[in-house]
C-alpha positions in Angstrom: 0.0 0.0 0.0 1.4 3.4 -1.0 -0.3 6.5 0.4 1.5 9.8 0.7 -0.2 11.9 3.3 0.1 15.6 3.9 -1.1 18.0 6.6 -2.8 16.0 9.4 -6.1 17.4 10.5 -8.8 16.5 13.0 -12.4 16.6 11.7 -15.8 16.3 13.3 -18.4 14.7 11.1 -22.0 15.2 12.1 -24.7 12.7 11.2 -28.1 13.7 12.6 -27.8 14.1 16.3 -24.4 12.3 16.6 -20.9 13.3 15.8 -17.7 11.5 15.0 -14.2 12.8 15.7 -11.7 11.7 13.0 -8.0 12.0 12.7 -7.2 12.2 9.0 -5.2 14.1 6.4 -6.3 17.0 4.2 -4.7 15.7 1.1 -3.4 12.3 0.0 -1.6 10.9 -3.0 -2.9 7.4 -3.5 -1.1 4.5 -5.2 -3.3 1.7 -3.8 -5.8 -0.3 -5.8 -8.5 -0.2 -3.1 -9.3 2.6 -0.7 -12.2 4.1 1.4 -12.3 7.8 2.1 -11.5 9.0 5.6 -12.5 12.6 5.5 -9.8 13.9 3.1 -10.5 17.0 1.0 -8.4 15.9 -1.9 -7.3 12.5 -3.2 -4.9 12.3 -6.1 -4.7 8.8 -7.6 -1.6 7.7 -9.6 0.9 4.9 -9.9 -1.5 2.0 -10.3 -3.3 0.6 -13.4 -6.7 0.8 -11.8 -8.1 2.0 -8.5 -11.4 1.5 -6.6 -12.4 4.2 -4.2 -15.4 3.8 -1.8 -17.0 7.1 -0.7 -17.6 6.6 3.0 -20.4 8.8 4.2 -19.6 8.0 7.9 -16.2 9.8 7.6 -16.5 12.1 4.6 -18.9 14.8 3.5 -17.1 16.3 0.6 -14.1 15.1 -1.5 -12.3 16.0 -4.7 -10.8 13.1 -6.6 -8.1 13.8 -9.3 -7.4 10.6 -11.2 -4.2 10.2 -13.1 -5.1 6.6 -13.9 -8.4 4.7 -14.4 -10.5 4.8 -11.2 -13.8 3.4 -10.2 -15.8 5.4 -7.5 -18.6 3.7 -5.6 -20.8 5.1 -2.8 -21.2 3.3 0.5 -24.9 4.0 0.5 -27.5 4.8 -2.2 -26.5 5.8 -5.7 -24.3 8.7 -7.0 -26.6 11.5 -8.3 -29.5 9.2 -7.5 -28.8 7.3 -10.7 -25.3 5.6 -10.7 -24.1 2.6 -8.7 -20.6 3.5 -9.7 -18.7 6.1 -11.7 -15.6 5.3 -13.8 -13.1 8.1 -13.9 -10.7 8.2 -16.8 -7.1 9.2 -16.8 -6.9 13.0 -16.2 -10.4 13.5 -14.8 -11.2 15.5 -11.7 -14.6 15.2 -9.9 -16.0 16.8 -6.7 -18.4 14.6 -4.7 -20.6 15.8 -1.8 -22.9 13.8 0.5 -26.2 15.5 1.1 -28.9 13.8 3.2 -27.4 10.3 2.5 -26.9 10.8 -1.2 -23.6 11.3 -3.0 -23.8 14.1 -5.6 -21.4 15.2 -8.3 -20.9 18.9 -7.8 -18.5 19.5 -10.6 -16.5 17.5 -13.1 -13.9 18.8 -15.5 -14.8 16.2 -18.1 -11.2 16.4 -19.5 -9.4 13.2 -20.3 -5.7 12.7 -21.4 -6.5 9.7 -23.6 
């Protein structure tokens, strides 16, 4: 597993009337083939042929994923944008995800690919 972490942070994630304190990192560079979010703001994926990222709503409310390789993003609950069980990110793509009321939404996507 190869994860380069920068700038440690402590986050409090609120879910209804309960809260979760979480020690995490603001930004990570990920070179692992399987990963679940832990409250990061930015994940840069590189150095692997393919990566699978699970959006964990218990630790993460909003995350930007920059993919320099092929990457599959799946939600832990529900469907992305109420339609998609998974999203395939191509090399060079960058997508912002936000969890709102138990649904993961795509807030923005650059739509640019290097291939």
